[in-house]
N, C-alpha and C positions, 0 to 999 in steps of 0.2 A: 737224289744225284748228291754224295756227298764228296767227289773228287772228279774234277772235270778239267780234259785239256783242249785247249784252244786250236784249230788251224786258223789263221789269219792272212787272210788277201791281203796285199798290197797296194795298188795304184786302186782308186775308186773307193779305197776302204779305210786307211790309214792316211794316204796321202792322196792328195789332189790328181787325179785322172786328166786325160787330156779332151777330154769331152766339149770342153769351153773353146780351146783352144781351134779344133775340127768345125766349131760352129763362127767363128771367126774367119779361119782359112777360105768356107764354102763361101762366105759372105764377100770375101775380098775378089773369091776369082767369078764371080757374079756381079760385081759392080766394077772391075777394076780391070777383069782380066779374061771378059767375053768367053768364060763357059757358057756352053748351050742349053743347057740343062738346070733345071730348076733347084731350091734346097732340097726338097725330100726325096727328087732324083738323085743328085749327089750322093748326098748321107748314105741312102739306100743301095748303091751301087759300094760305096766304100766298106760297110758293115758288112754286106754280104760277101764280096770278094776277100775280105780281112777274114771272116770266118771259114771261107772256104780253103783261102790257101794255110791258115794253122790247122785245118786237118789234116791236108795233104802232106807237108811238110812236116813231119814227127819221126821218130824211130832213125833209122837207118840213114832216111830221106832229112834229116832235120835243119831246118833254119832257124836263125835265130829271131825274135821279136821285131827287132831292130831293120834286119834283112826282110823280112816277111812285106813290115810295114813301107820300106821303098818301093816293092815292087808293086804295091799297093796303089802310091801317089804316080809309080809311072803310068801304069795304065787308066788309071783315073785318067792323068793330064790328057793321054790319047784318046780316051772316051769320049771328054767331052770339049775337049779343042779349048784347052788353057795356054793362054797365053802370057805366061811367066816361068820364072826358075823353079826346076823340078828340085835342085841342090838345094835350096833357101829354105824353100818348105819342108823338106825332110830334116835339113839344119835346126831348124826351130823347133820341129817335134822332139828331136834326141835331146836338145837342150831343154824342152820344158819335162821330158823323161830324166834328165839327171839333176835337175833341181828341183823336182816339186817338192810344193808347201804342204807343210800339215792340213788337215780338219781338225778346227778349234777344238773339238773334241779327244782326240786321237792322246794327247799327254794326260790329261786326267784319266783317261781307261787304259793306259799303258802303266799310270802308276798305282793303279787298283789292281791290276793283274800281277804286279810285281808285291803291291803289300800282302797282297789275299795268297799269295805264293802261289800261283794259278798255271799253271805249264802249258805255253804256247808257242808254236812254230810259223813262223810264217811262210805262207805258199802262192809263189806267186807265178804269174808268166812272162815276168820283166827278165829282160835279161843281165846278169852278172854284173856289168857295171854300171847299169842304169843304177840296179838297184842300193849296190853298194855306195855309189854315189850319195843319193839321198840319205839313206842309214849315219853316212858318217855328217853330212851337210846338216840334217837335222838334228843330228845328236840322240839317234832309236838306238836305244842298248836293246839289243835283242841276242841270244846265245845262236838260237837255230834257225837257218835261214835255207829255204830249199825253192829252187826256181824251176823255170822249166828247162834252162840251158843247161842244166846237172843231169837232167832225165830224161831229157829229150824227147817229151811231152809236153803238149798242153791240156793245160784244162777245157772240159770237163773229164779228160781220160783217167781209165781207174790205175793206169800206171802211176800219174803221177801222187794220187790221192792213196796211193798202196806203201809206197814212200815216205808220206808224212804219217801216214798211222802204223807204220812199223817202228818207225822213229820214236814215235809217243808211246808205246807199245815197249819199246826194249829201254826206253833210256828214264822214262818217266812211271811206267807201270800202269798206265792208262787204258783198259781197254777198249776196243772200238765205239761200242753202246754209249761210253763218257764221254767222246768225244765229238766236238762241235766245229762245226765250218762255218766261219763269220767270213761273210764277202757280198759286194754288191750287185756282181753280175748274174743275172738269171740263168742264161746257158752256159756261165763257167764253175758259179759256185752253187747256184740252188739244183741246176742237172748234175753237176757233178757229185754232187755228195749224195742227191737220192739216186744216183747209178751205183755207190759207192756203200751205201748202206748207212750215212751215219748222219747223224740230226745236223740242222742248220738254222742259224739265224742271218738273215737277209739284210743287211742293208739298203732299203729301196730308197734312196735319197730322192729319187725325182717321184713316188709313189705310184708306180704305173701298175696296173690292174692285171696282172699274171698269176697264174696259176703256181700255189704250192701246196707240197703235202699237208696233211693236217696237223702233223707234229712238229713242222717247222713253224717259225717265228717271223714275220714281215715288221722291222721297225724302218724307222727314220734315219736314225745318227747311232753313232757307239756310244752315247748316253742312254739311251733305252735297251738297247745290249746291254749294257752293264748293268742296269737293273733287273733285267730276266737272268742273267747270269748271278747276279744275287738273289734273286729267288729260287733258283736250283737248286744251288749251295746250303740256304737255309732250309728248306722243304727236305733235304738231304740227312740233314741233321735230327730230322725229329725222330 
């Protein structure tokens, strides 16, 4: 592989996602606001409903990620009888999404892509205003950004992947077989890449034991992803 193009997930891959904040919220609800469920039950309900609503509100019925997350919080507060301000927690989540920090190895990884002239496109389920805020705040200079809000579909839908692959092919001349998806979500990124028929480097920061196709890569961070890409380019030059 002497030429490669990358589809880069954003939250959880280049910048921190809301995982730590979600854990903090659940702790507060249980210990301070009378939530009737335990940590695992609340987290499972949150995750399941979030996925369910993302699948439901796409295409003509599209709702932004922020709106869906607020719908989840509203139902979650009712389900677990949380005696706190729903608006406060929605605002805190939004604040995190618009001010997310970079991971320690993000700048080095992006510098490597620039130095090696490797085409890359951000492909994210984040809302436009959230993503643009973080890009500006963290001085991330990436020309091509495709969001679910632009396409009106969420990963792992092939509709959003098709938009990114089309751009990679038309703008950079990279064929589908040389495109690699890089992301942290097994459901959105690994399954999405598999469904669309492109390769994937899974940024498995939590070291989860989940199945992936044999030709996919399972790494802990972007530094390891960088080494894989270097190896692919080196082998392609032989």
